[in-house]
Every structure is written in C-alpha cells, then in structure tokens.
N, C-alpha and C positions, 0 to 999 in steps of 0.2 A: 513687751520685754519686762521681766521681773527685775526690779532694781533692789539690791540689798543695801539698806540704809543703816545697817548696824545690827547689834544683837537684838534678835526677836522683832526686828522692824523690816517689813517687806512691803513693797507696793508695786503695782503694775501700771502706775501712771506714766505717761510718755514724757520723761524729763527733758529730752532735747526739744520736743515740740513746744513745751511750756517755756523753756529757756529762750527759744528763738522768737516766739511770738508775744512774749510778755510785754516788751516795749510798746507794742501796738495797743495794749490796754491803756498804757499811759497816754497814747495819742488820743484815745476816746475821752479820757478825763480832761485833756487839754482842750479839746473841742467843746466841752461842756462848761468851761470856765466862763463866768459872767461877772460884770462889774465894771468899774471905771478902769482907766489905763494902768494906774498904780497897782490895783488889785490883780489885774490880769498878768502884769509883769511878775509880781511877787509869786503868785500861785503857779505860773508857768514854770518859773525856775524851780520851785519846790517840788512840783509833780515830776518834772523831768529828772531831777537829782534823785529823788526817792525811788522812782521806778528803775532807773539805771543802776542804782546801788543795790536794789533788791535782785536785779538780774545778775549782777556780779556775785552776790552771795550764793545764788543758785548754781552759778558756774563753779564756784569753789566747792560746793557740795558734790557736784558731779566729779570734779577733779580729785576730791578727797577719796571717793570710792572707785576711781579709775584703777584698774589692775595693770600695772606697768610691765608685767611679765607676759601679757597676751599680745600677740602680733596682729590679731584680727580686729574687727570692729566691735565696739561695746555700746550698750544702751541703745540698741537698734530699735527703730520705731517704723513700722510699716502700716500704711493706710490702705488696706486691701480694697476698701470701697472706692478709692481713688485710682486704682490700678486697672489698666486695660491695654491690651496689645503690647505687652512688654514695657510699658511706660507706667510708672507708679510713684507714689509717695514713699520715700525711703530715706531715713536719716540714721546716722551713727557717727561715732568718733573712734579714732585710733591714736597711736602715739604721735602721728604727724599732725593731725587736725586739732587734738585736744589743747595743746599750748596756744594755738591761735584763737580758739574759742574763748579761753580765759583772758588772753590779752585783749581781745575785742571788748569783752565785758568790763575789763579793768580800766581801759583808757577812756571809755565813753563817759563815765561820771566825772573823771578828771577834766575832760574836754568841756563838759557842761559847767563845771566850776570855773574853768579858765574864761568862760564867756559871761560870768556873773554880772560884770559891770561894763564890759567892752562893747556889748551889743546895745545899740541905742534905739532901735525901732523893730517892730514886728517880732517881739520876743516869743510870743506863742508859736508863730509859724517857724521860727528858728529852732525852737526846742522840738517841735513836731518833726522837722527834717532830721534832727540828730537821732531821735528815737526810731524813726523809720530806717535810718541808715544802720543803726545797731542791729535791728532785726535782719536786715539784708546781709550784713557782714557775718553774723553768726550763722545764718542759713547757708551762706556760701561754704563755710567750713564743715557744716554738718551734713550737707546734702550727699546722698549716696545714689541718687538718680541723675543721669546726665542732663535731662531736661530741667529738673529742679535746680541743679547747679547753674545751668545757663541763665535761668530766670533770675536767681539771686545775684549771680555774678554781674549780669548786665544792669539789673535794676539799681545796683549800687551807684551807678552813674547819675541817676536822677536826683536824689537828695544832695549829693556832692556838687552837682551842676548848679543847683539852686543856692547852696551855701556859698559857693564862690561867686555866682552871678548876681546875687541880691545883697549879700553882706560883705562882699569883698572890697578891694581897693579901687583906685581910679580906672584901671584897665580891666575891671572884673568881667565885663561882657566878653571881651576878646579872649581872656584867659579861660573862661568857662566853656566857650564854644570850641576852643582849641583842645582842651582837655576832653570834651565830649566826643568830638569828631575823630581824634586820634584813636581813642580806645574803642569807639564803635566800629571803625573800619576793620580793625583786626578781628573783632568779635564776629563780624559777618562771615568771614572766612571760616572761623571756628564752627559756626552754626552749619555751614555747608558740610564740613567734615563730620559733624555729629549725625547729620542725615545719612551720609554714606555709611557710617558705622552702624546705625540702626538698621539700614537696609541689608547689611551683610550679616550682622550678628543677631538681629531680630529682638534686641533688647536695649534699653538705655540704663540698665542696672550697672553701676560702676564696678563693683566687685566681679560681676560676670564678664564685663568687658575687659577687665584686667587679666582675666584668665583665658580670654579668647585669643587665638593665634591669627592675627591679621597677616595677609600675604605681605612679604617684605616690600614688594613694589608699591603696594597700596599704602604701607606704612610711611613711605617717603612723603607722599602728598598729604596724608593725614597729619604727620608731624609738622610739616611746614604751615599748614592751616592753623593748627593749635599754636605753633610758635609765633605766628603773626599776632595773635591776641595776647599771649603771655609775655612776649618780649616788650610790647608796648606798655603793659601794665607794670613790669618790673621797675623802671623801664631800662631797656638795653640801648646802647649806642647802635645806630644813629637815630632811633625813634624816641629819644629822651627829651626832645626840646619842649614838649608840652609841660614838663614837670616844673622847671624853674618859674615859668609864668604863672602856673597854677598856685605854687607855693607863695610867691610874692603877693599875689592879689587875694588869696584866701584869708579869711580871718584866722586868728591864732589857733582856735580850736579846730578849724578845718585843716590847717597844716598839720596839727598833731595827729589827727586821724588819718589823713592822707599818707603821711610818712610812716606812721606807726602801724597801720593795718592795710590800707588799700594797695600799697606797693608789694606787700607780702603775698597778695593773691596770685601774682604772676609766678613767684617761686613755688607756691603751693600747687599751682596748676601743673608745673613741670613734674613735681613729685607724684601727683595724683593721676595724671593722664599720660604725659609724654614718655616717661621712663618705663612704667609698667605696661602700657598698652602698645607702645611703639619702640620696643627695645632695640631692634635692628637699626631703625632710623636714628635713634638716639645715639647709638655707638658711631654711626656713619657721620652724623652732623656734629659730634662733640668737638672736633677741631675748629669748626666754624664758630661754635659758641665760645670756645676758649679765646679765639681771636677777637671777637666782638667784646668779650668781657674784659680782656687785657687793655684794649683800646679805651673802654669806658673808664677803667681804673686810672689809667695814666692821663688821658685827655681831659676828663672832667675834673681831675685833681688840679691840673694846670689851669683850667678855666676858673676853678674856684679861687685860685691865687690872684686872679685879675679882677675879682668882684669888689665893688664898693658898697653893695647892699648886703647886710647881714643875712637876711633870709635867703637871698639868692645863693650866697656862698654855702650855706648849710644844705640848700636844695641840691647843688652840684655835688656836695659831699655824699648825699644819699645815693646818687647815681653810682659814684665810685664804690660805696660800700655794697650796693646791690650787685656790682660786678664781682665782688668776692663771692657772693651767694651763688651766682650762676656758674662760676668756676667750680665751686665745691660740689654743686649738684651733678654736674656732668663729668666729674672725675669718676663717678659711679663707684666710689670706694666708701667704706663705712665711715672713715674719718672725714672725708670730704663732705658727704651728705650730712653727717652729724654737725660738722662745723657750719655748713650752710644754714641748717635749721637753727642752730644756736645763734648764729649771726643775725638771722631774721628776728628772733625774739629779742635779742640784745638791742638791735638797731631800732626796733619798735619802741623800746623804753627810752633809749638815749636820744633818738631823733625827736620824739615827742617832748622830752625835757628841754632840748636845745631850742626848738621852735617856741616853746613856752617862755624860755629865757629871753628870747627876742621880744616876745609879746609883752613881757613885764616892763621893759624899758620903753617899748613903743607906746604903751598906754600912758606913759608919763611925758615923753618928749614928742611923740607922734612923728617920728622919723626912724628909718632903719639904716640910714647912711652911717657907715663906720666912722667917717670923718667928723660927725656931729658929737661923738663921744670922746672918751679919754679920761682916765681918773675916776671911773665909776666906783671903784673900790672904796674911795674916801667917803662917798655918800651912802653906799649900799654894801657894806662889808659882807653881810650874809649872802647877798646875791652873788658877790664875787666868789665866795666859797662854793656855792651850788654850781655856778657856771663853770668854775675851774674843774670840779669833779666830773661833770658831764663832758667837758671838752677832752679831758684825759681819757675818759671811757671811750670816746669817739675815736681816739687815735690808738686804742688798744693797749692801754697801760696795764701791766700785770696786776692782778688783784681786782680787776673790773671784768664785767661780762664781755666787753668788747675784745679783750685779749683771748678768751677761750675760743670764741668762734673763729677769729682770724687765724689763730695758731692751728686749729684743726683743719681749716681749709687749706692752709699752706702744706700741712702734712699730706693731705690727700692730693694736692697739686704736685707735690714732689714725687709721689708714687706714679703719677701720670706722666710727668715730664719735669726735669730739672729746670729747663728754660721757662716752662709755664710757672713754676714756683718762683723763679727769679723775677720775672716781669710782674707777677701778681704782688710780690713783696714790695715792689717800688711804691705801691699805694700806701704802705705804712709810713714810708719816709715823707712822701708828698702830703699825706694826711696830717702828719704832725706839723709840717711846715705851715699849711694854710690855717689850721686850727690855732696854733700858737701865735701866728701873726694876727689873727682875728682877736684873740684874747688880749694880747699885748696892747693893741690899739684901742680897744674898748674899755678895758678894766684898769690897766696899769697907767703909770704916768701921773702927773699932777693935774688935778681938775682945774681947768682954767676958764671954761665956759660957764657963765652964770646959770644956765639951764641945768648943767650937770651938777654943779655945786648944790643946787636946790632940789635935787632928786629926793623924793621921799623913800624911806626904807621900805623893804618888803612888808606887807601886812600878813596877818595870820592865815588868810585864805591862800595866798601865794606860797607861803612856807608849807602849808598842808599839802599842796599839789606836788611840790618838789620832794617832800619827804619819802613817800612810798616809792617813787621812781628811784631815788637815790639808794634806798635800802635794798631794793631788788637788784639793781645793777651791782652793788657791792656784794650782796649775798651770793648771786650766781657767779660772780667773779672768783669768790673764795670757795664756794661749795657747788661746783657745776654738776656733780654726779647725779643729783636728784633729777634734773631736767634731762641729762644725757641718758640715764637709765630708763626714764619714761619713754623716750623716743626710740631707743635701740631696737626693740623687737620689730617695730613697724619699718624702720630703716633697713634692717636685715631682710625683711620681707620684700621690700622694693628691689634691693640688690639681687636677691634670689630670682625675682621675676625678670630682671634685666640680663643677668649672666647665666642663670640656670645652675649656679653653683651654690651648694649649701654653705652658708657662712654663720650658722647659728652659734658656733663656739668662738667666734672672733670677739675681740674686745675693742671698744672704741679707742681706747688709749694705747692699744698694743701695736706692735710692728708686724707687718706682713712679710 
C-alpha cells in the first residue's frame, strides 16, 4: 500500500504492521537490559515509555493522513507470502477502527507513567506485559482477517491475566482466573462460528465475509456464538460479574487499560462482525439486546450506589455506560451508532482518568474505602479539580465528551422506541446520583482524619497524566464534529449493509 506522507513524500512501507509490532522491539530491548536491580528498574521504565510514546507518534501520523471521506479500509497491508486457502495476513483501518487504534496507543504510555512508582517488584516483566498488550490491542483493531482478529483478540487475555494475577491486590489470583475463564468460554463459541463461516464462504477475509450473504437460519446461530464472546467482553448483564473483581484487584494501570480499551473490543466486534455479517439476526435479536442493556444501565447503577469501594463503584459505572453503547449500536441508526462509537472513545478517556484518580489517593493511603476519606480538597486542591471534571464528564455534563455520546445514543434510541429512550435515560439520573455521592464523600467536607490532612499534593508526573485526558475530554465535548466526521462514512457503510438502504446523504446530527 502506497502511503502519501505529504508533498513529494511517498513510501510503500507497511505502516500498520510497523505500528502494531513496534512495541515488541521494545520487549527485545527490555530482555537485553543488564545490571543491578536499580539499573534494570530505571531502564525498564525508560524503554517502555519511549517505545510506547514513539508508537503513539506513529499512530498520530497515520491518523493525520487518514482520509475521513472514505468509507472503506485504508493503509491496507497484505502479506501474500502468509496467505493460503483463503486465510491470510491482512491489515487495514477505517473510520470505526482508526479511533480505537489511536486510543490504544495514547493510553499505553499514560498507563506506564501511572505505574512509575506504584510497581514494587519485577518491573521489567511488568513493562514487557504492557508492551505485548499494546501490540495485541492495536492488532485487534487493525486485523482484516478473521483468524488474525481471533488470535489478537484472544491473546489480549494473556498479558492482562498476568498483570492482574501477579501485580494485583490480595484476591488477584481469583480475579485473574475469573476474568480469563469468563472471556475464554465465550470466545470458544466464537471460534466454532468462525470455522462454520470459513467452511461456507471459503475465506476468512473480513471485508469479503461482510459482503457474503449467509442464510438467515445460519445467521441466527452465528450471531449467538459471536454474541457470547462480545457480550462478555463489553460486558453486558448478566455476564458482567468478572469486571468489578478484575478492576478492584488490578493495579491502577491495568484498570486504566481494561476500562479504556479492552471493554471496547466487544462493541467493536458488534460493529465489525455482528451487524454487517449477520444483519437479519441482528435485527431479530435487537429487542433482546435492548432489554439486557437497559437492565445493565439501571441495575448496575443501583449496585454502584451501594458500593463502599471507590474502584468497584467506578467499575459498575463502566457496565452502565457500556449499556448505552450496546443500545446505540443495535438501534442501527446513524445517530445511535455514532453515539455508541463516541461514547466508547469518551468512556475510554474518562474511565482511565477516574481509575487513575483512585490510584493517586490509593498510593498515598493504601485504601480504596470511601469512608477512609473526606475533605481531600483541603490537602489536594488540584486533585479535587481534576477529579471533579472527570466525574462531571462521566455523568454527561454538556461541554464534555460524555454528553455528546449519550445524547446521540438517546436520539437513536428515541427513533427505535420512546420507551427504550426513557429507560436508557434513567441511567443519566442514576449516574449523576452515584458519582456526586462518591465525590461528596471523598473530596468535600472537613478533613478530620490525620492521614487525609497529611496527604501530599499531586506531583508533576500525576498532573502530566491528567492533563491530556482532560484536554481531550473537553475538546471533544466542545468540538465533536472532527471525530464524528471521521466515523460517519464507515458508520453509513455498516448501516447500508444492515438495511440495504442508501443513507449516504444523511447527517449524524439531522432528523430522520
């Protein structure tokens, strides 16, 4: 694929392959580090940070030259020497996958910075796990071959399993195995469905499969098999119970990546596979998805109100927010899908910031119990401001990215059913309730506990992590059109595959 890098600058180098596998070069350097423990720790941090930062810069280069007017795939890279019997190496990005690629590359160096001092042992192995995880996340969103997608999608479990199981909390082994087994079980069914699709279509090429007309009766079973995997990954109610345990026990950086990227793989899978490949089944099962999503929005919001652990409360809020995502996707309207995509990107930024906010105070007091705090604003005023902004973004305050995604999802839900829109909108009220309750008890009031009074203010590293997240949440809340315009052609393409109706002239913000 010839990539235009500007005036009089052209190259044929495979940019997506370089982007995907560059972190593995960092892994090689980490394995070559020699010296005493202090040298290994310092160099491991630096190598991981520089490699992940350079990966992010390459993703920005690709993003800068991405054509938002094209609905198809760009920067495609095919490895003909790896292709055989309809299975091959094929990578590319469109308006649906491009934002997730950049988000993955953006959050990884921030997660590494968040681990700078909180990880106390096996620093080299910890950084190796994160760089491998980055390769697998980016590969998942770039893969255009079903077998490649499955390998990346499933392999993500391994480094995250290790991150939780080795560097997690007291119940880390239980949480890591629960996370692994839940997600693996659903993916086994998806693998069976992929074998059936390959046997019928004779290819594992994702664009070709999206254009292949599977029999409606076969679509039903294929949809359910893929649904079993993606619903667990989102996660949807009632297969969400692994998420709170995983978040509570994971280190701060693990929670940032888990909420910021890994949960989005389920929503991405629905858009990449379920809707375009199984349109009849998607339409048939949409009411079931709506029911499960509304239950998730209401039930997990109420459960969040009952939590005494900050991390667990935010974890349940993630399930509720992802309920908005699945509602938007299965409205199969332009506004609904655009809102779901925007909500996933916004939630990736906001949830990462909220989990980091918990990590900041946890590193100082070593407890996540809400009752252990109160009056934090007196000792950490800057922290109180950052935490307040992200809390308000989480509840969808106008002017933040959270508002744009939720508003568009509700517009799409209204077109599908007024009752669906009504019950989904209850999540806004409940979300404001538990987030304001959390903020009041942690930040406001008079600091009475000696530990809280003695809290050290945020350092420059912590402020540096918060700043880009805050800027992006504010920017996309005020100027959402850049991201919406980038996604629109690919979204319209998905809708056209589902409905067979040309919608190229529709506007994301317009009324139908």
